[in-house]
VEXDREN-2710 file (C-alpha; in Angstrom, 1 decimal):
% VEXDREN-2710
k/r/px/py/pz
1/UNK/155.6/46.9/88.6
2/UNK/152.5/48.3/87.0
3/UNK/152.3/49.6/83.4
4/UNK/151.5/53.0/84.8
5/UNK/154.7/53.0/86.9
6/UNK/156.8/52.1/83.9
7/UNK/155.2/54.9/81.9
8/UNK/156.5/57.7/84.1
9/UNK/160.0/57.1/82.7
10/UNK/161.7/60.5/83.3
11/UNK/160.0/61.0/86.7
12/UNK/160.1/57.9/88.9
13/UNK/159.8/54.1/89.0
14/UNK/157.8/52.3/91.7
15/UNK/159.9/50.3/94.0
16/UNK/157.3/49.3/96.7
17/UNK/159.4/49.4/99.8
18/UNK/159.1/51.4/102.9
19/UNK/161.4/50.6/105.8
20/UNK/162.0/52.3/109.2
21/UNK/165.5/51.6/110.4
22/UNK/166.5/51.9/114.1
23/UNK/168.2/53.7/115.7
24/UNK/168.5/56.0/112.6
25/UNK/164.8/55.6/111.9
26/UNK/165.3/56.3/108.2
27/UNK/162.4/56.0/105.9
28/UNK/163.1/54.6/102.5
29/UNK/161.2/56.2/99.5
30/UNK/158.6/54.1/97.7
31/UNK/159.9/55.1/94.2
32/UNK/163.1/55.5/92.3
33/UNK/163.8/58.7/90.5
34/UNK/166.4/59.8/87.9
35/UNK/169.4/61.5/89.4
36/UNK/169.7/65.3/89.0
37/UNK/172.8/67.5/88.8
38/UNK/172.3/68.4/92.5
39/UNK/172.9/64.7/93.4
40/UNK/176.3/64.4/91.8
41/UNK/178.5/65.0/94.9
42/UNK/176.3/62.8/97.1
43/UNK/176.2/60.1/94.5
44/UNK/180.0/60.0/94.1
45/UNK/180.3/59.6/97.9
46/UNK/177.7/56.8/97.9
47/UNK/179.3/54.8/95.2
48/UNK/182.8/55.2/96.8
49/UNK/181.5/54.1/100.2
50/UNK/179.6/51.1/98.7
51/UNK/182.7/50.0/96.8
52/UNK/185.3/50.7/99.5
53/UNK/185.8/46.9/99.9
54/UNK/187.6/46.9/96.6
55/UNK/190.4/49.1/98.1
56/UNK/192.2/45.8/99.0
57/UNK/192.9/45.1/95.3
58/UNK/192.3/48.3/93.3
59/UNK/194.0/51.7/93.7
60/UNK/192.0/54.8/94.3
61/UNK/188.2/55.5/94.6
62/UNK/185.6/53.7/92.5
63/UNK/184.4/56.9/90.8
64/UNK/184.7/60.6/90.8
65/UNK/182.2/63.6/90.7
66/UNK/183.3/64.2/87.1
67/UNK/182.4/60.6/86.0
68/UNK/179.1/60.7/87.9
69/UNK/178.3/64.1/86.3
70/UNK/178.6/62.6/82.9
71/UNK/176.3/59.7/83.8
72/UNK/173.8/61.9/85.5
73/UNK/173.6/64.4/82.6
74/UNK/173.1/61.4/80.2
75/UNK/170.1/60.4/82.3
76/UNK/171.6/57.1/83.2
77/UNK/171.5/57.1/87.0
78/UNK/168.6/56.2/89.2
79/UNK/168.5/57.0/92.9
80/UNK/166.5/55.7/95.9
81/UNK/166.1/58.3/98.6
82/UNK/165.9/58.0/102.3
83/UNK/165.2/60.6/105.0
84/UNK/168.2/63.0/104.8
85/UNK/169.9/61.6/101.7
86/UNK/170.2/58.9/99.1
87/UNK/170.0/55.3/100.3
88/UNK/171.0/53.5/97.0
89/UNK/171.6/54.1/93.3
90/UNK/172.2/52.2/90.1
91/UNK/173.4/53.1/86.6
92/UNK/171.1/52.0/83.8
93/UNK/171.6/51.9/80.0
94/UNK/168.8/51.1/77.6
95/UNK/169.1/48.7/74.7
96/UNK/171.5/50.1/72.0
97/UNK/173.4/52.3/74.4
98/UNK/176.2/50.0/75.6
99/UNK/178.6/49.9/72.7
100/UNK/180.0/46.5/73.5
101/UNK/176.7/44.6/73.9
102/UNK/174.2/43.4/71.3
103/UNK/171.6/46.1/70.4
104/UNK/168.8/44.2/72.1
105/UNK/170.7/44.1/75.5
106/UNK/170.3/46.6/78.3
107/UNK/172.9/47.1/81.0
108/UNK/173.2/48.2/84.6
109/UNK/176.2/48.8/86.9
110/UNK/177.5/50.8/89.8
111/UNK/174.8/49.3/92.0
112/UNK/175.4/51.0/95.3
113/UNK/173.7/50.9/98.8
114/UNK/174.8/52.8/101.8
115/UNK/176.9/50.4/104.0
116/UNK/174.6/50.9/107.0
117/UNK/171.5/50.0/104.9
118/UNK/172.9/46.9/103.2
119/UNK/171.2/43.6/103.8
120/UNK/167.7/45.1/103.6
121/UNK/167.0/44.1/100.0
122/UNK/167.4/47.5/98.5
123/UNK/170.0/46.3/96.0
124/UNK/167.7/43.5/94.9
125/UNK/164.9/46.0/94.4
126/UNK/167.0/48.3/92.3
127/UNK/168.0/45.4/90.1
128/UNK/164.3/44.6/89.7
129/UNK/163.7/48.2/88.6
130/UNK/166.5/48.0/86.1
131/UNK/165.1/44.8/84.7
132/UNK/161.6/46.2/84.4
133/UNK/162.9/49.3/82.6
134/UNK/164.8/47.0/80.3
135/UNK/161.7/44.9/79.5
136/UNK/159.6/48.1/78.9
137/UNK/162.2/49.3/76.4
138/UNK/162.1/46.0/74.5
139/UNK/165.3/44.5/75.7
140/UNK/165.6/40.7/75.4
141/UNK/168.4/40.5/78.0
142/UNK/170.2/42.7/80.6
143/UNK/173.8/42.4/81.5
144/UNK/176.4/43.6/84.0
145/UNK/180.0/43.1/84.9
146/UNK/181.5/42.0/88.2
147/UNK/185.2/42.0/89.1
148/UNK/186.2/38.4/89.5
149/UNK/187.7/39.0/92.9
150/UNK/184.2/39.9/94.2
151/UNK/183.1/36.3/94.4
152/UNK/180.2/37.1/96.8
153/UNK/178.7/39.4/94.1
154/UNK/178.9/36.7/91.4
155/UNK/177.1/34.3/93.7
156/UNK/174.5/37.0/94.5
157/UNK/173.7/37.8/90.9
158/UNK/173.5/34.1/90.1
159/UNK/170.8/33.8/92.8
160/UNK/168.9/36.5/90.9
161/UNK/169.0/34.5/87.6
162/UNK/172.2/35.9/86.0
163/UNK/174.8/33.6/84.4
164/UNK/178.4/34.0/83.4
165/UNK/178.8/34.5/79.6
166/UNK/182.5/35.6/79.3
167/UNK/185.2/37.8/80.7
168/UNK/186.6/41.3/79.9
169/UNK/189.8/43.0/80.8
170/UNK/189.9/45.4/83.7
171/UNK/191.7/48.6/82.8
172/UNK/189.8/51.3/84.6
173/UNK/192.3/52.0/87.4
174/UNK/195.6/50.7/88.7
175/UNK/195.3/47.4/90.5
176/UNK/197.1/45.9/93.5
177/UNK/196.2/42.4/92.4
178/UNK/195.5/41.0/88.9
179/UNK/191.8/41.0/88.2
180/UNK/189.3/41.0/85.3
181/UNK/185.6/41.5/84.7
182/UNK/183.1/38.6/84.6
183/UNK/180.4/39.4/82.1
184/UNK/176.9/38.2/83.3
185/UNK/173.5/38.3/81.6
186/UNK/169.9/37.4/82.2
187/UNK/167.2/36.8/79.6
188/UNK/164.1/39.0/79.7
189/UNK/160.6/39.0/78.4
190/UNK/160.2/42.4/76.6
191/UNK/157.0/44.3/77.1
192/UNK/155.8/43.5/73.6
193/UNK/156.2/39.8/74.2
194/UNK/154.5/40.0/77.5
195/UNK/151.5/41.8/75.9
196/UNK/151.3/39.1/73.2
197/UNK/151.3/36.3/75.8
198/UNK/148.6/38.0/77.8
199/UNK/146.5/38.4/74.6
200/UNK/146.9/34.7/73.8
201/UNK/145.9/33.8/77.4
202/UNK/142.8/36.0/77.3
203/UNK/141.6/34.6/73.9
END
């Protein structure tokens, strides 16, 4: 991701992907933008569809329009559009915003991709956008939480360089089976450190 792309913070973030999917022939946008109030209903539906697999061990939907509204108004949701709607989304919190993380750590969550578009690498690209935003804001690490029963997600995040650092209780909704969060984190190279290394390399 270029320095120019990072600099357009409130507008969009380059994602460098364009995919035509048959038979739907959907074209994926080439940039991620911040969610707007008009996106709230669609975003809530997207997240709930993406997390429907959790219905086997958690009661009720993953989120609600009211929760998404709070996150959108706080500027903490990014969306990736496709023809006719939103293909994927992720919640992002800059360093200092998550209360239960060190002040140098960023956070992302609610990573969601339409079920019919999963497997195309969109989730990976959104994670890369979140990591780039975290680096640009000076974060030394970025974290997330995964429910322990989602073993496939834990493996996937490990493949992206994340490691388990602890556990947290799950108390968001009633559960059908006991579960807890696995806390994961990945070290980052903040923008200032990257610039210093480049300067040394050019000297």
